[in-house]
Structures are given as C-alpha cells and as structure tokens.
N, C-alpha and C positions, 0 to 999 in steps of 0.2 A: 534556746540552747539547754537552758536547766530542765525543761520538760523531758528533751531527747536524752539528757544524761539520767534522768530519774527512771525514765522508760527502760533504759539500757540496763540499769542496776536492777530493776524490778524483773526483767525478762532473765537476766543472769542468775538471780535468786530463784526463780521458778523453775529454770533449768536444771539448777543443781538441786532442788527439792525434788524434782521428778527422778532425777538419777539417784539419790539416795532412797527414795522410796520404792523404785524399781530393784534397786540392789537388795533391799532389805527383803523384799517379796521373793526374788528370784535367785538369791544366793546359793542355795541347795535344795534339790528336790529330793524328798523322802517318799515313802509310800503313803503317807496320810498326812493330811494338815490338820494336827491335832489343836492346834490353838484356835482355828477357826470352827472345828467341829465343837470343842468345849464352848465357845461363844454362842453358836447356834442352838445347843441344847438347854441353855439358860438353867444350869443347876448349879447353886452355890458351892458344892462340893468338888466340883472339876473346873479347874482353872488353869491356863497356860498362855504365855505370850501369844498374840496372833500370828506371829511368824514361826512358832514352834512346829517342828515336823516329827513324826514318829515312824518307828519300824516295830513290827510284831505285837501291837496293841490295837484292840478294837477301838474306833473312834465314834462309835454309836452306843448308847447305852443300853443294857439290857435290864430286864425287870423280873424280880421273883418276890411276889406279894408286893409290900410298899417300898423293899430295897431295891435300890438301882446301882449299877456296877458296870466295870469295864473289864473285860478279860485280858490279862497279860499272857504271851505265849512264849513257850520255851524255844530255844535256849536262853534268849535275853530280849530285853525291850530297850530300845534305844530313842531317846528324846533329844532332839537338836534344836538350837535356837541361836540366832545372832544377836550380838550385842555391840552397840557402838563405843561403849566406854565400859570398863569393870565396875560392876555394879553388886551390891550386898543383896542376895537373894535368899528366899527360904522355900525349901522343898518340904512339902508334908503330905502324907499318904495314910491311909487305913487300908484295910483288906481283910478278905477271908481267904485262908490257905487251906486248901483241899488237900494237901499232901502232907502227911505225917513225917516229921523229919527234914523238911524241905530246907535247903540252905540257900541263902540269898546273900549277894554282894552288891553293894550300891558303890558306883565309881562315877565321880563327877571330873570331867575333864581330865581322865586317866588316874585320878587319886581315888583310892579306896577309902570310904567313909563307914566308920563304926555305926551300925543301925541301932542294936539292942543290947550290945555288949556280948551277944552270941551270934553266931551265925544262923542257927536253927529258928526258923520263924516260928511264932507262936500259931495257933490255929485261927486266932482271930485277934487283929489290931481294930480295937473299937474306934468308929467314927467320932465319938466324943474325946478320944486320948490318941490322935494320930500319933505317928513318928514324925518328927520334924526335925530338919538338919538344915543349917545356915551354911553359906558359902559365898565366895566372891566370884561373878563371873569374870571370864576374860574377855577383852576387846576382840571381837571377831567370832567364830563360830564355837559354841558350847555343846558339850555332850553329857548326857545323863544316861548312864546305863545300869538296869537292873539285871543282873546275870542269876539264873536259875541252874540247879543240878539235875532237878526232875521235872518232869511235866507228863500231861496225860499221854499215853503211847510211849514213854520213854523213862522206865523207872517207877512208873505208878500207871495203874488203869482206873480211874475213878469215874470215867465217863466213857465206856467202850462204845457206844453207839455215836459218838461225836468225834469226827475226824481231826478237830481242831487240837493242836499242842498246847492246851491249857496249862498254865502254871499257877497262875494267882489272880484272884478276883479283887480288883481294887473298888473299894466303896467310896473312896474320896482320892484325889490327886490333885494337887494344888502347888503351882510354881509362880511366885509371885515376890515383889520386892520386899526385902525385910522391913518390919516395923520398927521405929524408933522406940527404945525403952520409955516407959511411963515418965513423963516431965520432960522429954527432950524433943526438940524440934519437930 
C-alpha cells in the first residue's frame, strides 16, 4: 500500500512537472526563439533565458572582422519571456549605432527606462562599458522593447543595397538574474 501511494505521488509530481515545462516552452510563440539561439551560438556576449522570444532582431550572429553582432530592426525590437515569480534581473547591452541622432526608448513591461540621460544614442556603446539597467520581472509574461525613431530606408539610408530595416547593431545583449552586491549572499 505504501509503494502504491509513493508511486501515485511520483506520477502526480511528474505530471505537474511536465505541465509546467510545457507551459514555459509554449506560452507564447514569437518569431524567433532568441534564448535558444543565444544558447546555441556559445558567445559570452549574448545571453537570454531559454524561453525568451523576439521580434525584429536577428537570432544568428553576423561578423565583421573580429566583431560579432546582431542587427536590431526598426521600428522596434521586442523580447518576451515568461517568469514564474517576480525576479530581480539585469539587462545589459552594447551597440554600434549607424544612424546619427538616433532616438531610442527602452520599455520594460510598459514602463519607460532611462538609458543614458538622453534619448540620443551615441555612435558606439563599448562592449567593455555596456548600458545596464536592473528591473524586477513580473510573474507571467514580461516584455522588453527597444523603440527606434529611424532605421535603414526610413529616415536614414546607410545601407541602400540592403533591404533590411536595420536600426542598431548589438555587439552584446545579456538578460540575466541580477548579481548580489559584493559580500552578500
């Protein structure tokens, strides 16, 4: 009788685990499996949760000399991910901005986050000094949105032979759990 009861608990636990994993993997389908793509490219400069989905961003790296990057497309890049509980996270990115005077707004779960004290992007945000912003995720679906005012073929023509609406070249993009300050847990 005890073995049957243990078996029933085990079967229930496995069934619930399956449902949770299925839910995490299939909650929303966007255009690209960004987290899995980042996992597969094995580059320390690009990281997102495995369930992160994206719209209007390349999911495979391009190269120019020694530099690796991902193109963000206008008018906006959206990254979504599901969180079971509110979690303190950090978003860091560095980028090359091909459009002089480019305006960028960053919104996380509908709230506008200040990036650099100005909405004008510099020509380059160095990989050694990325822009980082911490925030608390919500339980459920979360959204990170980069909004651009110009991109290739709309307000700028920096790559006339390329039909893609290029707005920003990410040289790093990391979304991960916030680290505890030195000396804390």
